[in-house]
N, C-alpha and C positions, 0 to 999 in steps of 0.2 A: 716450521721445517727445520730454522736454527736453534729456535727457543727448543727445541723435544730434542732435541741432540746435545744440545748445552746440560739439558737439563739430567738428559743419559748419563752424559760423564761427570757430573755431579754426585748422583746416585753411587757411582765407581766409584770415586775417591772419595767420598763419604763411608762406604760398606764394606768393598773390595779391598781396594789400595793399602788399606791398615792392617790387612790381613798378611802382607809383604814385605819383606826391607825394603829400604828406600834402593833403587836400583840405576835411575834414571841417571845420564851420564852428562845430561843439558841441563840446563838453566834458560828459562824455566822449563818447569819438568814437561813429559809430553803430554800429559793430559792439562794441565795449564796452556801448553801451546794450542788445542787444538778447541780451547774455549774460545781464545784469541782469535785465532784464525777463522774460525764460523762469526763469531761477531764482525770483525774487520770484512773479511771479504765475502760473507753470505755461505749458502750448501756447499755449493759444487767447487768454486775453488776452495775453501777452508776445509772440506774431506779431501782435496787430492795437497792439499799443504800439509796436514793432519798426515795423513798416509805415508807423506816423502820422508816426514820427520821420523815416524815410528821403523820405516825400513832403515834408516840413517840410524836409529838408536840402538847400535852392537855392540857385543864385544872388538868387534874390531875397530871403534869410533874413538877418537880422541874425546870427542865430546866439550863442553865448552858451552859457552855464550852464544844462543841463534836465537834472536830473536823473531816474531813473525815479522817480515816484511810489510810496510807500507804499502796502502792500496792504490794501485794505478788511477793516474788522473783519466 
């Protein structure tokens, strides 16, 4: 399932994202963050982390460096 979601994000990055000016206030970008979160944490936690990141990426946010947290042991 995570491979399917990562593939969808890659399609977005390749075909949709270039149509708009860069506007993500964070590094890595929200789509890069989502891919890494899915790969590190799996589908459910990865989706939660990516969703929370998208909610934080707004005009009121300062942005900056926001790496995916490491997987809990």
